N, C-alpha and C positions, 0 to 999 in steps of 0.2 A: 502493500500500499504505501503509495507516495504520501508525503507531507502535505502538498493540498487536498489528496483525498482525505485523510485525517482529521484535516482544519475543518474541512466540510460534517463531515461525520459529528465534529465536536460540538459546531456550531447549530447544528441540527436537535441534538440532545438537548442543549441548553436552552432553547425555542421550546422545547417537547416538556422540558422541567417547570419552565416558567410559565407556559398553560395551563400544567397539572394544577399548579400555585393558586392560580385565577380562578380555576374551578373549585377548589375547596375554598376558598375566601367567599366566592359566589355562593354556595350551599350553607353558608355559615351568616345568619342574621345580626350575630355579635362578631366583637374583634378576637383575633387566635394568636396566638405566641408562638414566636420561631418555635419551641419545642414541639408545641399539639401541628403547626403545619408539616414537622420533618417526620413526625410520626405519621400521619396522613398519608403522605405521598412517597414514605419509604426512604428518606433520603438523609444524609449524614447534615447534622445541624449548621456545619460549618457551609456546606453546598446551598441549604438553603437560604442563608444569612447573606451570601455572595447575591446570590439571583434577587432577592426581596430588596438587597441596596439597589441593586440596578433599577429594577422597577418603581421603588420610590423618587429615583431621581427624574425619572420619565415621568410621574405624576400618574401611575397606572396603580397606586397604593400608597395607602396612610397609615401612619402609628400615633394612636393616640395617646399624647403625652402624658396624661393620667394613668390610664391602666396598662399601657404599652401593647395593648391590642393592635394586632396589624387587621387591616380591613380592606376594601378597593377604593381608588382613590377617584379623584374628579375625571380624570381621562379616561377611565373605564366607564363611568356614565355616562358621559359625554358620548362615547360610541355608542354606547348600550340606544340613546335617546336617538341617535340617526339608525340605529339598526331596527328600531321600531318602527320607523314607517316602511321600511324594508320588508320586516317581518311580516307584518299587515298584507303587504300587496304581494307576497308569496303565498300566504298561505289564505289569501280570500279567493281564491280558484278552488282550492279545497272545500273551503266551507262552504263555497256557491253550489259546490257539487253536490254537498251532504245535502243543504236545505231542497234543493232542487229534486235531490231521490226520496227524500221524506216529508218533506213540507213543513218539516220542525223549524223552529227559530235555532241557529247556532251561533255559538258563544266563543271569545276568544279572551283568555284569561291568562295573568302573569304575577308567580308567586315572589312578593316583595313583602319583607319584614313580617314574615308569619303567617299573610292572607293571600288570596287570591283576589288581584284586581283585574275587574273587567275593560278591555281595552278593544274590543271590536264585536261587532254582533252582526248576523245577517237574520232577519227578523221574518219567521215562519209565514206559510201562506194559510194554513188553517184558522177557521174562523177563532177557534177556542185555543189559544196559544199562551204560551210565557217570555215575558221581554222584560229585560233586567237592563237599568240605566249603565252607561258607559260609566266605569270611574269608580261606581260600586264597588266594595269589596265583601269578602263572603269568609267565612271559617275552613279549616284543612278537612276536619275528622268527620263533617258531616256532608261534604258536596261530593258530588263526583269530579270535578276538577282537582279540588283540594287534593283527595287521594290519590288520583292520578298522578297530581306532581309529586307527592309525598313519597310515590313510589320509584321515584327518578333520580331518589337523594339516595346517599349511603345511609344504612341502617341506623347509626349511631346518630346521625343528623336529622332522619327523620322519627327517631323516638322521643331526641331534645323537642321536635316541636309540637308533636302530638301529646307528650307530656306536661308541655307551656300551656296549651291551649284549655286541656282536659282540668288540669288544676285550676283555670281561670276561670270555667265553668262550673266546679266544683263534681266533674265526672272523672277522676283519675283511676275508678274501679273498672272503666272502659277501657283502660291501654290496652291490655293482652289481644284483644277482639277487635279492635282498631288496626292495631301493629299487624295480626294475623291476614286481616283484611287488604292491606300494603303491600304482604308480601305476595298474596296470591296476584294481587296486580304487576307486581314485580315478575314474577313469574310467566305471564302474558295477557292477563284476565283483562276485561273491560273494566273500566271503574264506575262504579252505579251508587246512585242515591234514590233508596227510595222512601219518600216522604219522612225523610231526616231533618232534613234542613226546613225546609217549609212543607205545613200540611197539604196537600193536592198537587205537590209538583214533584214528579221523579227525575231522574237525568242518568244520564250515561255519557262517560268519555274517555279520553288518555290526554298523555302528554309526552313532552319530549324538551329535549335541550335544543336551544338557539344556536346559531351561531356564537352568542356571547358569553354563553354557558347560563343564562338565563332560563330558567323550566315555565314553558309555556303550555296550556292545556284547552286544546278543543272540546266542548259539550255541548250535547244537547238536552235542554230541558224540556220535558214533556209533560201534559197534565196529567196527573196519576190515574185518572177515569178511561183513559186508553194506552197507558205505557204499555200495559202488561197484552195488549194485542199490537202492538207494534215493535215489542221488543227484540224478536228474532229479527226483523228487517232490517231495524236501526244497528244493531249489534254487527251484521254483515256489511253495510254500510260503513260504520266508524273502523273495521279492522280493516277494510280494504284502505280507506284515507289513511290509515295510520302506517301501512306498509310501503301505502306510497310515499309516505316522509322518509323512510329510513334509506 
């Protein structure tokens, strides 16, 4: 191997490691220490420290002076805002296709600060339909898009977010059942909410990581009065849409 080839491989490795660190930070709603990052990405602390220093210089991450926690910086958020428009444009054809085949409303939401935030929507054509406001936020453990998003996170971060939400609601006795549900989704099942978040409304959906590392979810809310009847068709349409985005 020539010196140039070795240098090229080394450069690619650094970029890959930096990307891994950014993804880990994106999955954490709070700051992380160097040691925590090193453990999660399985790299020596000294290596992580060098990469973190370089990312910090470029504004991609920042360190909280008080707690020393490392988190994503303003440059990443700027890129994410620019990508959000691209994301909606990229996923809109998929959402339109789902809406066309089912006649149901199709929602697009992003995981931010432990909540699912709606960023786009295709309104269904059924006379009886469900519609939520863009910008509205919803919990993770009782919604289809929230459960799907949890399945995109690693087990430790998913458990942390679930426990935090359930403790706030005084329902931490549901922890194991929620985590089992998330594992089933992680194994390939679609996420489902049957009258869990809102009486009379059920939903089905899936989630994925976008280009910036954010977790986004496409979900279809349906009046519960017809959910059982359309469930099979809806599942087929959503699985096909999910596969097309992989």
